[in-house]
N, C-alpha and C positions, 0 to 999 in steps of 0.2 A: 234709585237713581241719585238721590241726595247724598247717600253714603259714598257713591262713586265720585261725586264732585268734591266732597270733603277729603277723600283719600288723595285725589288728584291735586288739590290745593296744598295739602301737607307735603306731597312729593315735590311739587314745584318750589315750595318754600325751603325745603331741605336742599334742593339742588342749588338754589340761589345762595343759601348760607354757605354751602361747600365752595362755590365759585368765589364768593367774597372772601372767605377765609384763605383760600389758596392765593388769591391776589395779594392779600395782606402779608402772607408769609413770603412771597416773592419780593414784594416791596421792602420788607424788613431785611431779607437776605442781601438785596442789592445795596441797601443803606449800610449794612455792616461791611460789605466788600469795599464800598466807596470810602468808608471811614478808615479802613486799613490802608488803602492806597494813599490817603492823605498823610497818615502816619509815616508811611514809607517815603513819601516826598520830603517831609520835614527831616527825617533821619538822614536821607541822602544829602540834603542841604547842610546838615550839621557835619556829616562826614567829609564833605567837600571843603569845609572851612578849617578843619583840623590841620592839614598840612601847612597852611599859612601860619597858624599859631606855632606849630613846631619849628618851622624855619626861623621865625622871628626870635623865639626863645633860644634856639640853637646858637645864634650869633652871639649871645651874651653869656651862655653857660655851657660851653663846649665839654666840660668835664662831667656833666650829668648825662652821659650817653645812654645809660640803661633806662632812664626815664623816657627819653625820646624813643628808644627802641620799643618799649612797652606800649607807648601811646600809638605808635605806628602799627604795631602788630594788632592791638585791640581794635583800631580803626579798620584794618583790613578784614578782620573777622566779623565785625559788626556790619560792614558794608557788603559782605558776601550775600548774593541773592539766594533765594530758595530755602530760607529757614522758616520754621514755624514761629508763630507769635511768642511762644514760650522760650524758644531758643534765642529769638531776637531780643527778648527782654533780658535774658541772662547775658548775652553779648553786650548789650547796652550798659548793663551794670558793671561789667568788667571795664568797658570803655570809660565810664564815669569815674571809676576808681583810678584808672591811669591818668585821666585828666586832673583828678584831685591831686595826685602826686606832682603833676606838671605845675599846677598852680602853687603847690607848696614850694617848689623850686623857685618860682617867681617871687614868692614872699620872702625867701631867704636872701634874695639879691636886690637891695634897694635901688641900685643903678638900673636894674631891669625894669622896675616899675616906673622909673623916670623916662623911659624910652617912649616916644610917641608911637613908634611902630608896634610896640607891645600893647599899648593901650588901645 
């Protein structure tokens, strides 16, 4: 009879451990999904600000058309929904490079840096 109680106690403890582990995994999965949603929100906000930057710089450096086209194309690709985190990271890298070229254009034109709209 004592052995039955011991076996029953072990089974109950194992069941409790399984339930606790499962709940922890679900909580961690939800935390990861929520974190990626926050990253998406920040990236969307970044993507929404890029057209304003491009329009401001365009007014001062109209002959640098290919840089503006590259930034616009990179933004469109980075803002496209449905990409995996790896694809999104690669697209953000391309966007960062395009923005770097845009900032290099800004550095090349001192009158552009003097504009309050650009700042």
